[in-house]
C-alpha angles and dihedrals in degrees: 000000000000096000117126119258115265095193129281124060134312119217127191117199107203129194143137091253099260106139098226093046095045092048091064093057093042090050091056091049091050092047089053092051092051096043114112101164141008106273113244095016126102128211094002109150106228143121137222125226093258109129094004102078111113093191138349109199129185108221114192112195115187108176119193139196136044096326092073089068091062128080105275093243091057101056113127113218097354093190090068090064093062127090110251096253093052092046090052091060093062096087133117150296083082119215125258089229130028118191111191127189130180134037095270093056091061099084089053094044087056092048093049092065089055097042092050092044088238096305096111111078105226120208123183123193125213123016105308091195090222126094111299088222087077088075138045092231135004121199109193128167113263092236091064089066093214111188110270121249136157091265097045116097112181121202135190109263122326124330107267128188134164119187119234089234092056091047092051092048093048093049091048094049094046098033091134088075088074092066126088134049130265134058115314111220127190110211112197112187124192124173141185123019139143090283107026140041137196099216121190089253092052092046089053091052091050090049091052091051092048092050090053093048090050091048088054089060106266123140109229121215103187127193130175131201136223088265095058109109115246093241090054091049090055091046094053094041089055090046090054090054092048097050100031095250128150115251125191126183107149142338094255093063104023109027129235117008111261095183097113091047089049090052096050100038101041123099094217142351134234108201134176113242098239103086131062090198094051091051095043097049098068090036088060088065095041094250117156106256119211112196118221116207122231127188113282133029144203135204089239094057091042087060090048092053092045090052094055091042091051090052090054092245101111143035132178113263109255101180101283136064118247130190122218139154130242139151110278113257106241105163094156089066091052091048091047090054090053092049090050094050092051095040091055090053092044093052092046091053091051098041095098097043117104114245119235125184119208 
């Protein structure tokens, strides 16, 4: 990361390596690259980052030891918690934009503002649960109800972006999904979490519903997550064989991942209620989202569901699949526009300041 700038902007995407966490930061970076105008505004002279990025780096920071048990704004000497190789990557020239995601990125997001003497624009996703003043911009989900501040920009669900190139490739690779008659239904199944559970009884009820939907003529494209209990995985894999559905769990057992093709080619989605990403993915493409209940609940997830329902994207599953239209939910684009507005002002304010490297 110590190469000299070659013009344009440098962006560091920072996470602890967890796929779901990292995806949020990467989605914002991709939305920035693709942004060509501020959504909802006409005749506003601006530019996206497309074609101007000098380097987009993924920086995985995985601190260890006793510090990780402390609140992230109280870590003494955070660099000492990093493995040597990761520590060695934190050297100048510092990026123009830092997008951090995940609790363990927070100590380093805070340090970046100091190391760069305020020149790096520091964005943190989710609710960091530390003062928002520690960052230039915080992008939490609305359902977290993070205290409002001038630099807090809430969005519905998690930031979600899929590139047009990836969509085109997925539809080409899995073009056979287009064939056949009948409704094409994506079934995204989660499972056990801190707030929800897929009990054997609930899995049985979901299986019964899926069998009826298939009997009514729908084509089922079923996926499961890491949280899906093993017994439920086996149950739904057997169901797929019985009704002629497509079932995908992982590449080792089922071959290349068709999930993006499922998302873009389905007519509707049936999604368990336990994942913001699983709800937001079909909503990104404007697909009608039917929410499947699991055992358990939380106020936080209730607010998430209410948000998607209010936007017209989701309804609770009532036994049958409905089709309706609504504007696709693309909150990452809206967040990217806000980052770009603030980044432009930030860079202009710093343009005359001399640059010093520690």
